[in-house]
C-alpha positions as CSV (number, residue, x, y, z in Angstrom):
1,M,-28.0,18.0,-0.3
2,K,-27.7,20.9,2.2
3,I,-27.3,20.2,5.8
4,S,-27.7,22.7,8.7
5,K,-25.1,24.4,10.5
6,K,-25.6,22.4,13.7
7,E,-25.3,19.3,11.8
8,S,-22.2,20.5,9.9
9,Q,-20.7,21.3,13.5
10,R,-21.6,17.8,14.6
11,I,-19.9,16.2,11.6
12,L,-16.9,18.4,12.0
13,K,-16.4,17.4,15.5
14,L,-16.7,13.7,14.5
15,I,-14.1,14.1,11.8
16,E,-11.7,15.8,14.1
17,T,-12.2,13.1,16.7
18,E,-11.6,10.3,14.3
19,K,-8.6,12.0,12.8
20,E,-7.1,11.9,16.2
21,K,-7.5,8.2,16.2
22,G,-5.9,7.8,12.8
23,N,-9.2,7.5,11.1
24,I,-10.9,9.2,8.3
25,V,-14.8,9.9,7.8
26,F,-16.2,10.1,4.4
27,N,-19.7,10.2,3.1
28,T,-21.3,7.2,1.4
29,I,-24.6,6.5,-0.1
30,G,-25.5,4.8,3.1
31,G,-24.2,7.6,5.3
32,L,-20.9,8.5,7.0
33,M,-18.4,5.8,7.2
34,T,-15.3,5.9,9.5
35,V,-12.1,3.8,8.5
36,R,-8.5,3.6,9.6
37,L,-6.5,5.9,7.1
38,D,-3.6,3.3,6.8
39,D,-6.1,0.6,5.9
40,F,-8.1,3.2,3.4
41,I,-4.9,3.9,1.6
42,K,-4.0,0.2,0.9
43,Q,-6.8,-0.3,-1.6
44,P,-6.4,0.3,-5.4
45,V,-6.5,4.0,-6.4
46,D,-9.8,3.5,-8.2
47,G,-11.2,2.3,-4.9
48,I,-9.9,5.4,-3.0
49,L,-11.4,7.7,-5.7
50,Y,-14.7,5.8,-5.7
51,D,-15.1,5.9,-1.9
52,L,-14.2,9.7,-1.9
53,N,-16.4,10.3,-4.8
54,R,-13.8,11.9,-6.7
55,Q,-13.2,9.8,-9.7
56,E,-12.8,11.9,-13.0
57,L,-16.0,10.8,-14.4
58,T,-17.8,11.8,-11.3
59,S,-16.3,15.2,-11.3
60,E,-17.4,15.7,-14.9
61,A,-21.0,15.0,-13.9
62,F,-21.1,18.4,-12.0
63,L,-19.9,20.6,-15.0
64,T,-22.5,23.4,-13.9
65,D,-20.7,23.8,-10.4
66,S,-17.3,25.0,-10.7
67,K,-16.1,23.0,-8.0
68,W,-15.8,20.2,-10.4
69,I,-12.5,21.6,-11.7
70,N,-10.6,21.1,-8.3
71,D,-12.4,17.7,-7.7
72,Y,-11.0,16.7,-11.2
73,A,-7.6,17.9,-10.2
74,V,-7.9,16.2,-6.9
75,A,-8.5,12.9,-8.7
76,L,-5.2,13.4,-10.9
77,V,-3.0,14.3,-7.9
78,I,-4.3,11.4,-5.8
79,R,-3.5,9.0,-9.0
80,K,-0.2,10.6,-9.2
81,L,0.7,10.3,-5.6
82,Y,-0.6,6.9,-5.4
83,D,1.7,5.9,-8.3
84,I,4.7,7.5,-6.6
85,V,4.1,5.8,-3.3
86,R,3.7,2.5,-4.9
87,S,6.8,2.6,-7.1
88,K,8.8,3.5,-4.1
89,A,7.3,0.5,-2.1
90,R,8.7,-2.1,-4.4
């Protein structure tokens, strides 16, 4: 879905404002959602990837857009970092 430059600027400002508060903004089927980053990363890795729309299977659904390659890599990196952080927390 394409959004206008004006709307993109509005969203960017929102993201930057929320970042300063320790929050993240992500897009959901119901629209933009804001959540504390510290709370967001406490959920299981599958929940993180689902909320960010970056599950490997989701990436594979966009094989005609080369962006899927990096999206897939992002999912793998998030999984690995999640495992590292969780193993050190024990």
